[in-house]
N, C-alpha and C positions, 0 to 999 in steps of 0.2 A: 319499786324502782327497778328493783332487781329483773322483774321480767321484760323490763323495755328490750323488743326484740331489736338491738341496731347492733351494728358492727361497725360503727362509726361513731363522732361525735354530734350529739345531735340536742335538740331542745327537746323536753319533756314537758308532757300537759297528761298529770292526773286527772280526768272530767269524771265530774259527779253531780251529788248538790253542793258539795264546792270544788275547786278547783287549787291544784297546785301544780306550779309553773315554773320548773327549771333546769340546770343542768350539773352533769356528775361530774367532782372535778375530784382529785388528789391532796389538794391542800383547800384551805378555806381562805374565800375571799371577802376580807373583812375590812375593803376602805370606806372612805368617806360616801360613796356617790351609792355605796351596797346598801347603806345605811339609810342616805337620804331616799331611796328607791324601795325600803321594807324590806331588802330581801334578809335570808339567813340561811345559816349553815347547819344542818342536821345531819349528824352520823349513818355510814349508808354501809354498805357489804362491801368486805375485801378493804377497809380503814378508805374510804373514797366519803368526799362529801357530799352532799346534795345541795345545791347553793339555790332555793326557791324566794318564792313568795307564794303566800295563802291568799287567792282572789276571791269574787264570787263565781259559783256555777253556776248549776242546773235548778239551785232552790228557787230562785224569781222565775220560774215556769210552773216549776211545781205548786208554788204557791197560787199563780196565775190560774191553773188547770183548778186549785181546790174551790178557790172563789166563783170560777163558773159553773160550780156546781159539779165536778166533773163529770159534765153532757158531751166535754171533748176529749178526746183521746189525744195525748202526746205527738201520735201522726197528724191528726185533724189538724191541730195547731200549726203545727211544720207546713202542713199542704197552706193551710190558710196565708200564713206568713210569706209563703213564695210570691204572693199577687197584688202584695202589697209593695207599690215599685218606690217609694221616698220615706224609709222606715225614717223616723225618730232616732235619735241615738241622744245615750243618759249616760252619764256617771255611774256604772251599776256597785263600784265599788266605793261609795258613799256610806257609811254608817247606815242613813236611814233605811239601805234595802236589809238591813242584817232581818229587822223583826219586826217588821214594820205592823199597825194596824189592820190596814187592809192594804196589799201588794198591790195591786191595779191603780187604786188611786194614790198611790207613793208614783209609779210612775206617771201619773198621768202630770201631777204636781211638778216634778222634775223635768216634764215636758212645756207647762207652763211658766217656770221660772226659766228653763233657756229659752223663749221664744219660739217652740215648734209646734206645729201641728198636733194638738191632742190627740192619743190614737183610742177610738173611741171600740169597734168591732175588736172582736177576739183574735182577730189575726192581724191589726195592727198592731196591738197589744203584744204577741206572741213576734213581729216581725223588731219590734224593739227591742225585745229582750235579746234576741239572737243576734243581731247587727251591732249589740251593745257590749255583750259579751267577747262577739268576736272582737272590735275594737281593744276591750281591754285585755285579753290576749294578745293582741299586736301591740300595744303599747309597753307589755312586758318584757314580749320578746326585744323590745326598740332596744330595752334598757338593758335587758341582759350581754345584745350584743357591744354593745358601748361600754360596758363596765370590763367585760374580758378581751374585747380588743379585737373581733373577728366573727365575720357572719356563719351563722349558719342555715344549710340547704336542706335543713329536713327536721319535722315536727313529729314529735312522738306520741302518737292520744292514746290512753288508757283508760281503765275504769269503764263503767257503767255508760258514761256520755258519751265513748266510741261511738255507740250507737248512732246517735244522730248524726246523720250524714247529709243534712243539709248544713251543720254547721261546720262539719270539718270538710266542706267544700266552700264554703266563705271563708276559712280561717285559711284554706290554699290560694284561694285565688286574693284573699288581701296583705298577705304576707308574702306572696311570690314565692311561697316556699313548695318542696313535695311533703304531704303531709301522709303517715301510714298509723291508722286507726286497729287499734287492738294488741293485744290480748284483753276481752271484757273483765274477766275475772283476774287482774293484777297480782290484787293481793295475796291472794290463795294461791295462784300460782307462783309467785315471787318466795311465798315461804317454800314451797315443796321443794323448788331447786336448790334453796339455800341449805335446805336440809342433807339434798342429794352434794351439793362440794362436801360439806363438813363426814357425810360416809363415805368418803372418796368415790360415787360413783358416777360422778361429773370432776371432771379434772379442775375448774374454775368458773370464773363467772362469763369470758369469752365463751367458752362452751356452751355454758348453761343457755345464752344469750340465742345462740346459735340453734338448739333446740328447741328453745321458744317458738321462733321464727317459721320453724318447719310441721311444729306441729297445732299449730293455731291460724284460722282465721286469721289473715289481713288483710284489710282495704287498704288501697292506696287512692291519694286525691291531689291531681295536678294541677296546677295556677293555670284557671280559664281566662280568656281577653275579654275585657268589655268591662272589669270592674274597677270600682272606685275604691281608690285607697286613701282611707279612712289617715284624718292630718290629727 
């Protein structure tokens, strides 16, 4: 999280096989709502606390790709999902999706149980995953804003999942927030800048984040009109 290139308070999303979504604080948040919503406080750089929750990530689409025999690339699945007008929405944070025997069949079963059209084609399955992940992120963001009692106007996505431009734009559209994607190799970058702070090459975390912001490619996503806000 040290590599989040933000000069102001922001929600961060470490996106990859799994997702970590939260905010950085100087004090832990240990209220009843934090417990009820399954948030935790992890130690961070400069005696800060990472108030976050672990939620589903791109594990689901990785399994979908594998089950199709890897005949589709991740980009193929993204492009196919864009053609789906009304994707099914499922609760991706249910335990059933952590390690199912067959991810596609589990997704389809969840759609049947919630009386939704069953995704059959690869694009329909992928669209269900991408839109459902977005809803999960949105729900966690809403919970954070409720707990801390303030809105945030930006989400910073770091890690390999930041390369999925389709989901980045979906998140901007649904949350009505500015989304900044990058850097991709945040773990390595954060490790390096913490060492640079310790060796006095960088003064503090604020200066380090300014350095990250001008050293790596960052993509901006602005909310687009006409998108449905997930309930």
